[in-house]
C-alpha positions as CSV (number, residue, x, y, z in Angstrom):
1,M,-18.4,41.1,-126.5
2,N,-19.6,44.6,-127.6
3,P,-19.2,47.5,-125.2
4,L,-22.4,48.1,-123.3
5,I,-24.3,51.2,-122.4
6,L,-27.0,51.0,-119.7
7,V,-29.9,53.4,-120.0
8,V,-32.1,53.8,-116.9
9,D,-35.5,55.6,-117.3
10,D,-39.0,54.8,-116.2
11,E,-40.5,56.0,-119.5
12,P,-40.7,53.1,-122.0
13,D,-40.5,55.4,-125.0
14,V,-37.0,56.3,-124.1
15,E,-35.8,52.9,-125.3
16,V,-37.5,53.5,-128.7
17,L,-35.9,56.9,-129.0
18,F,-32.4,55.7,-128.1
19,R,-32.6,52.7,-130.4
20,Q,-33.7,55.0,-133.2
21,R,-30.9,57.6,-132.6
22,F,-28.2,54.9,-132.4
23,R,-29.7,52.5,-134.9
24,R,-26.6,52.2,-137.1
25,D,-24.2,51.7,-134.1
26,L,-26.4,49.0,-132.6
27,R,-26.9,47.2,-135.9
28,S,-23.2,47.3,-136.7
29,G,-22.3,46.0,-133.2
30,R,-20.1,49.0,-132.3
31,F,-21.9,48.9,-128.9
32,A,-25.0,47.4,-127.3
33,M,-27.6,49.1,-125.1
34,E,-29.5,47.6,-122.2
35,F,-32.5,49.4,-120.8
36,A,-33.9,49.4,-117.3
37,L,-37.2,50.9,-116.3
38,S,-36.2,51.5,-112.7
39,A,-33.1,52.1,-110.6
40,H,-33.7,48.7,-108.8
41,A,-33.7,46.9,-112.2
42,A,-30.6,48.8,-113.2
43,L,-28.7,47.6,-110.2
44,R,-29.7,44.1,-111.1
45,V,-28.4,44.6,-114.6
46,I,-25.1,46.1,-113.3
47,G,-24.7,42.9,-111.1
48,E,-25.4,40.6,-114.1
49,V,-23.1,42.3,-116.6
50,E,-20.1,42.3,-114.3
51,G,-18.0,40.4,-116.9
52,T,-19.0,42.7,-119.8
53,T,-17.4,45.9,-120.9
54,L,-19.9,48.4,-119.4
55,I,-18.7,51.7,-120.7
56,L,-21.5,54.2,-119.6
57,I,-24.6,54.5,-117.5
58,L,-27.2,57.1,-118.4
59,S,-29.8,57.6,-115.7
60,D,-32.9,59.7,-115.5
61,I,-33.2,61.6,-112.1
62,N,-37.0,61.6,-111.6
63,M,-38.1,58.0,-111.2
64,P,-40.6,56.3,-108.8
65,G,-39.2,54.1,-106.1
66,M,-35.5,55.0,-106.2
67,S,-34.6,58.3,-107.8
68,G,-31.6,58.7,-110.0
69,L,-29.9,60.7,-107.3
70,E,-30.4,57.8,-104.9
71,F,-29.3,55.3,-107.6
72,L,-26.1,57.3,-108.5
73,P,-23.9,56.4,-105.4
74,K,-25.1,52.8,-105.6
75,A,-24.1,52.6,-109.2
76,R,-20.8,54.3,-108.5
77,E,-20.1,51.9,-105.7
78,A,-20.9,48.8,-107.8
79,R,-18.9,50.0,-110.8
80,P,-16.6,52.9,-109.9
81,D,-14.9,52.4,-113.3
82,V,-18.0,53.4,-115.3
83,P,-19.1,57.0,-115.6
84,V,-22.7,57.9,-114.9
85,I,-24.4,60.7,-116.8
86,M,-27.6,62.0,-115.2
87,I,-30.5,63.1,-117.3
88,T,-33.4,65.3,-116.3
89,A,-36.1,67.6,-117.6
90,Y,-35.6,69.8,-114.6
91,G,-32.1,71.4,-114.7
92,D,-32.1,73.4,-111.5
93,S,-28.7,74.2,-110.1
94,E,-29.3,72.4,-106.8
95,T,-30.0,69.1,-108.6
96,R,-27.0,69.6,-110.8
97,R,-24.8,70.3,-107.8
98,T,-26.1,67.3,-105.9
99,A,-25.5,65.0,-108.9
100,M,-22.0,66.2,-109.4
101,E,-21.1,65.9,-105.7
102,E,-22.4,62.3,-105.8
103,G,-20.0,61.5,-108.7
104,A,-22.0,62.1,-111.9
105,A,-19.7,62.5,-114.9
106,A,-22.1,64.9,-116.6
107,F,-25.6,66.3,-116.4
108,L,-27.8,66.4,-119.5
109,I,-31.1,68.3,-119.8
110,K,-34.1,66.9,-121.7
111,P,-34.6,67.1,-124.6
112,I,-31.2,65.4,-124.9
113,D,-28.5,66.8,-127.0
114,F,-27.7,63.6,-128.9
115,S,-24.6,65.2,-130.5
116,A,-23.1,65.8,-127.1
117,L,-24.1,62.3,-125.9
118,R,-22.6,60.7,-129.1
119,A,-19.3,62.6,-128.4
120,E,-19.3,61.1,-124.8
121,I,-19.9,57.6,-126.2
122,E,-17.2,58.0,-128.8
123,T,-14.7,59.0,-126.0
124,R,-15.7,55.9,-124.0
125,L,-15.3,53.7,-127.0
126,R,-11.8,54.9,-127.6
127,W,-10.9,54.1,-124.0
128,V,-11.9,50.4,-124.5
129,A,-10.4,50.0,-128.0
């Protein structure tokens, strides 16, 4: 089974953007991406993909219902082996500090630096190879 990356964001256009940016990787089967429109849906996905090679979780911070900062410790508890990268349009130092204290592997500011994200994905792919 292909390594899996879970992307959690309440904006539906994020899926289109990620599928476009990683089109070649997805088509070739280097990895797969699953998308969740809420933190609650993401927790269900994490539970359902327990037998797969989940290599990375990318989560927006500002989402209705359960924020990314509330989701982070739940995701880390469910899958402590999987790094979680937090993504936000608001990169204030307090939010960054909270995310890192809760176990975030990294913190990305929108618009996303896809070169940096690709480097992180490549690192994770080497670990499962």
